[in-house]
C-alpha positions in Angstrom: 90.6 87.8 82.1 88.1 85.4 80.4 86.0 83.0 82.3 87.9 80.0 81.0 91.4 81.3 82.1 93.1 79.8 85.1 94.0 82.4 87.7 95.1 82.4 91.3 92.2 82.9 93.8 91.6 86.7 94.3 89.5 89.0 96.4 87.0 90.6 94.1 84.5 93.3 94.6 81.5 92.4 92.4 79.0 95.1 91.5 75.7 93.3 91.6 72.2 94.5 90.8 70.3 91.3 91.4 69.9 90.8 87.7 71.0 87.9 85.5 74.4 89.1 84.4 75.9 90.2 87.7 74.4 87.2 89.5 75.8 84.6 87.1 79.1 86.5 87.2 79.4 86.2 91.0 78.5 82.5 90.8 81.1 81.7 88.2 83.9 83.7 89.9 83.1 82.0 93.2 83.1 78.6 91.4 86.7 79.4 90.2 87.7 79.9 93.9 87.7 83.6 94.2 86.5 85.4 97.3 83.6 87.6 96.4 82.6 90.8 98.0 79.2 91.7 96.5 78.2 95.4 96.4 74.7 96.6 95.4 74.1 100.3 94.7 70.8 101.9 95.3 70.8 105.0 93.2 67.0 105.7 93.5 66.1 103.5 90.6 62.5 102.5 90.0 63.5 98.8 90.3 65.3 99.3 93.6 63.0 97.3 95.9 62.8 94.2 93.7 66.4 94.4 92.7 67.4 94.4 96.3 65.2 91.5 97.1 66.8 89.4 94.3 70.3 90.6 95.2 69.7 89.3 98.8 68.4 86.0 97.5 71.4 85.5 95.3 73.8 86.4 98.1 72.1 83.9 100.4 72.3 81.2 97.7 76.0 81.9 97.3 76.6 82.3 101.0 77.9 85.8 100.6 77.5 88.8 102.9 75.4 91.4 101.0 76.7 95.0 101.1 74.4 97.8 100.0 75.7 101.3 99.3 72.9 103.9 99.4 73.2 106.9 97.0 69.5 107.4 96.4 70.0 111.2 96.1 71.1 110.4 92.5 67.4 110.0 91.6 67.3 113.8 91.3 69.1 113.2 88.0 66.2 112.9 85.6 66.1 109.6 83.7 63.7 106.9 82.7 65.3 104.7 85.3 64.7 107.1 88.2 61.9 109.6 87.3 58.3 108.4 87.5 57.1 110.7 84.7 59.8 109.5 82.2 59.4 106.1 80.5 62.1 103.5 81.1 61.2 102.0 77.7 61.7 105.2 75.7 64.4 106.8 77.9 66.5 104.0 79.6 69.7 106.0 79.7 71.1 107.4 83.0 74.0 109.7 82.4 77.3 108.3 83.6 75.6 105.5 85.5 78.3 102.8 85.0 81.1 105.3 85.6 79.5 106.3 88.9 79.1 102.6 89.8 82.7 101.8 89.0 84.0 104.8 91.0 81.8 103.9 94.0 82.8 100.3 93.7 86.5 101.2 93.5 86.2 103.4 96.6 84.7 100.5 98.5 87.4 98.2 97.2 90.2 100.6 98.1 88.8 100.9 101.6 89.1 97.1 101.9 92.6 96.9 100.3 91.0 94.9 97.4 92.5 95.5 93.9 90.0 93.9 91.6 86.5 95.1 90.7 84.2 93.0 88.5 81.1 93.9 86.6 78.9 91.9 84.3 79.1 93.9 81.1 78.2 91.9 78.0 79.0 92.1 74.3 76.9 94.2 71.8 75.5 96.6 74.4 73.5 99.5 73.1 75.0 101.7 75.8 78.4 103.4 75.3 79.4 103.0 79.0 79.6 99.2 78.8 82.1 98.5 75.9 85.8 97.6 76.1 87.0 101.1 75.3 84.9 102.5 78.2 86.3 99.9 80.6 89.9 100.6 79.6 89.4 104.4 80.0 87.5 104.0 83.3 90.3 101.7 84.7 92.9 104.3 83.7 91.0 107.0 85.4 90.5 105.0 88.6 94.1 104.0 88.8 95.2 107.6 88.3 92.9 109.0 90.9 93.6 106.4 93.6 97.3 106.1 92.6 97.2 102.4 92.9 97.0 99.3 90.7 93.2 98.5 90.6 91.9 96.3 87.8 88.4 96.3 86.3 87.5 92.7 85.5 84.8 92.1 82.8 85.1 88.4 82.0 81.7 88.2 80.2 82.3 91.2 77.9 82.7 88.9 74.9 79.4 87.0 75.6 75.8 87.9 74.8 72.8 87.3 77.0 72.0 83.9 75.3 75.5 82.7 76.2 75.0 83.8 79.8 71.8 81.8 79.9 73.6 78.8 78.6 76.2 79.1 81.3 73.6 79.4 84.0 71.8 76.3 82.6 75.1 74.4 82.3 76.0 74.9 85.9 72.4 74.8 87.3 72.4 78.4 88.5 68.8 79.3 89.5 67.9 82.3 87.3 64.5 82.5 89.0 66.3 84.3 91.9 67.2 87.2 89.7 65.2 90.3 88.6 65.8 92.4 85.5 63.3 95.1 84.6 63.9 98.9 84.4 60.2 99.6 85.2 60.5 98.0 88.6 57.1 96.2 88.3 56.0 92.8 89.3 55.3 91.1 87.0 58.0 92.7 84.8 56.9 95.1 82.1 58.2 92.9 79.2 58.9 96.0 77.1 62.0 97.7 78.4 65.5 97.0 77.1 66.3 94.7 80.1 63.1 92.7 79.7 63.6 92.3 75.9 67.1 90.9 76.4 65.8 88.3 78.9 62.9 87.4 76.6 65.1 87.0 73.5 67.7 84.9 75.4 65.0 82.7 77.0 63.3 82.1 73.6 66.7 81.2 72.0 67.4 78.7 74.8 64.0 77.1 74.4 64.6 76.7 70.7 67.9 75.0 71.4 66.6 72.5 73.9 
């Protein structure tokens, strides 16, 4: 389902980090009349504290009840996103992170009898666990394992970060509520993959104003 498509209102579990993409996604889906059940996953990431603060702010703005699932034990898996001695700039990959998120999110959805899970994957991702092929195979796995018809909704997968910024600007969504930095610092590091995406999208928007 693309963002412009007309659909009947649905109950949707939205995986939300507190960052730009998932926050704008929840806002746009709610704007289309869907009932949103936000889920934030704490997997022991360096940015956990600031992500959670932003997630709570976005949920408050959207008048949504924030749900947090705590799986901090995953920080024992060494990664630049979780391990203090490993750089999030040079090593931003956490193995199977998005598959884990989708499995956890689908478990929560199943427990609530909700059959749609949404995530803010974008086009041209550098990570293999965010593209259309991954989404298709993950959906097949989840359906097979739960033996029910659960759908993975990625309505922004044909957009890039610049286009997400344009949508936020068009509908007056307050991006200042969000936080996106793998290093988990305040101010943000400005060097990690997440920060560079934000900087590039921001600069492109400034050039077009």
